[in-house]
MDTraj code that builds the backbone (N, CA, C; nanometers):
import mdtraj as md
import numpy as np

residues = "MET GLN LEU LEU ARG GLU VAL LEU SER ASP THR TYR LYS LEU LYS ASN GLU LEU PHE SER".split()
xyz = np.array([
    [-0.1402, -2.4959, -0.9469],
    [0.0506, -2.4701, -0.9728],
    [0.0502, -2.3409, -1.0521],
    [0.0027, -2.2835, -1.1467],
    [0.0197, -2.1834, -1.2469],
    [-0.0244, -2.0363, -1.1027],
    [-0.1191, -2.0372, -1.0242],
    [-0.1227, -1.9546, -0.9425],
    [-0.0086, -1.9160, -0.8404],
    [0.0261, -2.0319, -0.7620],
    [0.1345, -2.0400, -0.7039],
    [0.2516, -1.9784, -0.7463],
    [0.2812, -1.9991, -0.8601],
    [0.4011, -1.9512, -0.9571],
    [0.4064, -1.7805, -1.0038],
    [0.2818, -1.7487, -0.9956],
    [0.2454, -1.6216, -0.9964],
    [0.2606, -1.5327, -0.9000],
    [0.2333, -1.6147, -0.7656],
    [0.2622, -1.5453, -0.6364],
    [0.4014, -1.5234, -0.6192],
    [0.4533, -1.6242, -0.6355],
    [0.5587, -1.6531, -0.5915],
    [0.6380, -1.5245, -0.6889],
    [0.6303, -1.4929, -0.8121],
    [0.6731, -1.3964, -0.9058],
    [0.6788, -1.2339, -0.8269],
    [0.5329, -1.2345, -0.8138],
    [0.5127, -1.0974, -0.7624],
    [0.5818, -1.0970, -0.6058],
    [0.5948, -1.2038, -0.5210],
    [0.6531, -1.1568, -0.4116],
    [0.8361, -1.1593, -0.4617],
    [0.8670, -1.2392, -0.5505],
    [1.0107, -1.1667, -0.5521],
    [1.0284, -1.0582, -0.6309],
    [0.9205, -0.9820, -0.7218],
    [0.9275, -0.8581, -0.7580],
    [0.9262, -0.7710, -0.6354],
    [0.8248, -0.7734, -0.5523],
    [0.8244, -0.7097, -0.4397],
    [0.9309, -0.6847, -0.3518],
    [0.9922, -0.7915, -0.3170],
    [1.1243, -0.8008, -0.2061],
    [1.2485, -0.7686, -0.3026],
    [1.2509, -0.7281, -0.4426],
    [1.3439, -0.6583, -0.5224],
    [1.3460, -0.4945, -0.4877],
    [1.2004, -0.4789, -0.5010],
    [1.1533, -0.3113, -0.4712],
    [1.2103, -0.2763, -0.3517],
    [1.1837, -0.3750, -0.2655],
    [1.2227, -0.3239, -0.1042],
    [1.3138, -0.3303, -0.1053],
    [1.3985, -0.4044, -0.1531],
    [1.5649, -0.4093, -0.1216],
    [1.6729, -0.3573, -0.2151],
    [1.6020, -0.2877, -0.3097],
    [1.7129, -0.2186, -0.4007],
    [1.7347, -0.0738, -0.3350],
])
top = md.Topology()
chain = top.add_chain()
for i, resn in enumerate(residues, 1):
    res = top.add_residue(resn, chain, resSeq=i)
    for name in ("N", "CA", "C"):
        top.add_atom(name, md.element.get_by_symbol(name[0]), res)
traj = md.Trajectory(xyz[None], top)
């Protein structure tokens, strides 16, 4: 579960960078 949380966090950050 912890790993999934980190992956989602990284994905969210990446998404923000792409759309900023």
